[in-house]
Each structure stands twice: as C-alpha cells, then as structure tokens.
KEKOLBA-518254 format. One record per residue (C-alpha): residue in three letters; x, y, z. Coordinates in steps of 0.1 Angstrom, whole numbers, plus 5000, padded with zeros to 4 digits. Example, Ala and Ser with C-alpha at 12.3 -4.5 7.8 and 13.67 -1.06 7.14 Angstrom:
REM residues 2
Ala512349555078/Ser513749895071/
REM end
This chain:
REM residues 240
Unk545404480704/Unk543704640674/Unk546104740646/Unk544904960617/Unk546604810587/Unk546904910551/Unk546804730518/Unk549404960503/Unk552105000530/Unk553404790560/Unk552404880596/Unk554704800624/Unk553604570652/Unk555604540685/Unk555504230706/Unk557304230739/Unk560003970744/Unk559303690768/Unk555703790772/Unk552503640758/Unk551703770724/Unk548603990724/Unk545703890702/Unk546204100671/Unk543204220652/Unk544304380620/Unk541704590601/Unk541804880576/Unk540305220581/Unk537205110562/Unk536704790580/Unk537304930615/Unk533905120613/Unk532004820598/Unk530204540616/Unk532104210610/Unk530603870616/Unk533103580623/Unk536003780607/Unk539203600598/Unk542403810604/Unk545503730585/Unk548803930587/Unk552303890573/Unk555604000587/Unk558704090567/Unk559503720564/Unk556103550563/Unk554803520599/Unk557903680616/Unk557203960641/Unk559904200653/Unk560204160691/Unk561304420715/Unk562304450752/Unk562504730777/Unk565904880781/Unk568004770810/Unk569805040831/Unk572505110856/Unk574105400874/Unk577605510864/Unk579705700890/Unk582905900884/Unk585106030912/Unk588606160916/Unk591106090944/Unk594306260953/Unk596805970951/Unk600305840958/Unk602705850928/Unk601105680898/Unk603405380899/Unk602905330937/Unk601504990949/Unk599505190975/Unk597205300948/Unk596404940938/Unk595804840973/Unk593505140979/Unk591505070947/Unk590704710959/Unk589704840994/Unk587505110979/Unk585704860956/Unk585104620986/Unk583604901007/Unk581305020979/Unk580204660971/Unk579404591008/Unk577304911009/Unk574804780983/Unk575004410988/Unk571804381008/Unk570004560980/Unk570904280955/Unk573004530937/Unk576704510927/Unk579504760920/Unk582004690892/Unk585104900884/Unk584805020848/Unk588005220847/Unk590805350869/Unk593505590856/Unk596205780874/Unk597206120859/Unk599506410868/Unk597306710871/Unk598507070869/Unk596607270895/Unk595607640891/Unk598407860905/Unk600107550919/Unk602307260909/Unk601506900898/Unk599606650918/Unk598706290913/Unk595006200909/Unk593205870903/Unk590105900880/Unk587605620890/Unk584605510870/Unk582205260887/Unk579005090875/Unk576205010900/Unk573704760887/Unk571104510898/Unk572104140900/Unk571103960868/Unk567903760873/Unk569603430867/Unk572103490895/Unk571303310928/Unk572203620948/Unk569203800934/Unk566903700963/Unk564803980977/Unk561904011001/Unk558404120991/Unk558104500985/Unk561904520980/Unk562204360946/Unk561604670925/Unk564704720905/Unk564505090901/Unk563905150938/Unk566904930948/Unk569205110923/Unk568105450936/Unk568705340972/Unk572205210962/Unk572905540945/Unk571905730976/Unk574105510999/Unk577105560977/Unk576505940974/Unk576305951012/Unk579505761015/Unk581406020995/Unk579806311014/Unk580806151047/Unk584406131035/Unk584506511029/Unk583006571064/Unk585606341080/Unk588506511062/Unk587206851073/Unk587406751110/Unk591006631107/Unk593606831127/Unk596406631112/Unk597806661077/Unk595606501050/Unk596306141041/Unk598206071009/Unk595105920992/Unk591706100997/Unk588506190978/Unk588506530961/Unk585406710971/Unk583006800942/Unk584306540918/Unk581506280922/Unk579206260892/Unk576306020888/Unk574705930854/Unk571705700847/Unk572605480817/Unk570105290795/Unk571305000774/Unk569904710753/Unk570804350753/Unk573104230724/Unk571204200691/Unk568704480701/Unk568804850698/Unk566705180700/Unk565905390669/Unk563205660672/Unk563405720634/Unk562605360624/Unk560305290653/Unk558605620661/Unk555705440679/Unk558205280703/Unk561205510705/Unk562305390739/Unk562005020731/Unk565004790725/Unk563804640691/Unk565604340676/Unk568204450651/Unk567104420614/Unk569204250587/Unk572104480578/Unk572604590614/Unk574004440646/Unk574704520683/Unk577704330697/Unk577404430733/Unk575204630757/Unk575004940735/Unk571905150728/Unk571805140690/Unk572104880662/Unk575204940641/Unk575304920603/Unk576904600588/Unk576104500552/Unk577204140560/Unk574504060585/Unk571603880570/Unk569603780601/Unk567603950628/Unk569204000661/Unk572803980649/Unk575504030675/Unk578404000651/Unk579304180618/
REM end
C-alpha cells in the first residue's frame, strides 16, 4: 500500500480489523516521482504509532408483517406467535441462519368504510449465525453469508405468499388469525459492531467502512454511527 503523505496535514490510513496489516510506504508528492535507494519510512498516528482500524459492516434482513388476530388480550395470540417463530426458524435452519422476534404489537385498526379489527404487527430479524457459534457449520460452496441470507429471505417470502394462496382456496370462513395480504415488507439493514461506526464526512475514502469510534464518540450497540459523548477519552468506546 503506497500512501501519499504530507508534511503539513495528516493523511488517513485504513487497516482492516483482524487482517494482516499491509506494508505501508508513505511518500510525499515530490518523493513519489523520485528514485529512492534503501528508503526508511516513518509514520505517526494520532497517538504515536496508533492506526485507526475498520471492519466491514455486518448485515441482516428485517421483515415486517401484519396478521388479523384474536382480541389483543387473548392467549391465542401468544400461542400463535410462538408457533410462527418456530416455523420461520425451521425454514432457514439448514442455511445456518436464525430468525429472532424483534417486536410484536397488537392494535385495534379502524378499517376504511368498516369497523375495528384486531391486528398483530410483527417485526422479525433474519441473520447469519455468529462465527463463534457451533451451529455455524456449512459445506463447501454454501458458506457465503450473503447467498445464505438471500436464500433465507426468498424462503420466508415464499412462505407468506403460500399463506395467501391457501386462504384463497378456503371454502370455509377465514380463521381468526391469518396473514394480511400485501403487508410483508423486507429491508436490508447494515450495522457496525459496538465501538465502531460509519461516517462518510470524516472518512470520505472509506464511507462504507465501520471505523473505530474516535475519542469524544461511542457506539453502545449494533448501530451504524458513532454517537457524540464528551466524556469518552478512548478509541472504540461502547459507553458514554
């Protein structure tokens, strides 16, 4: 890696976390076009030899869907929620992916030109198993995380589509709890590990990198950005 440095202002160098550091050759604009014999390169970070590390963002799919439900205080809703989560988890288990319930809320919804009905608003997260989990065992050619997540997304989307088809073929009255057609929404979500964040203004050469939070900022969870906090004095702070 050849970095064009300056004697008057700092130049950012990005080193990927948990990877071998590249050989950094730091020269100025004048020296880069000169022949150098046995050159000695010396560089300094913000605190001596410290280098700001970065990592690629992690990601998952977030699903939202709505179901016509029993009365909001009914135990049948709780039972259905557990069963639905089990079905979705089983769908993606062989892909080394997992489904977690982010939120489940029951509301009374006033329909257009109709009365009130009860609906459950579900939010699920579909993610790859963490690397340190023993369940993350995959065969060759099936370990690509993005491909596995996309397959998991397709399986779950197919599951909801099939529910609509089954309901359309019913001759009997609809069940009390059923998926409401057209309410499934899927969003790809990037996130950084705690202590890291994205900032295209501070790091224009690496706008999609999760760079370690600088002093004066922190990231307590899996957010995308480092938050301001005057009390943090270290790099990679996770608490204010």
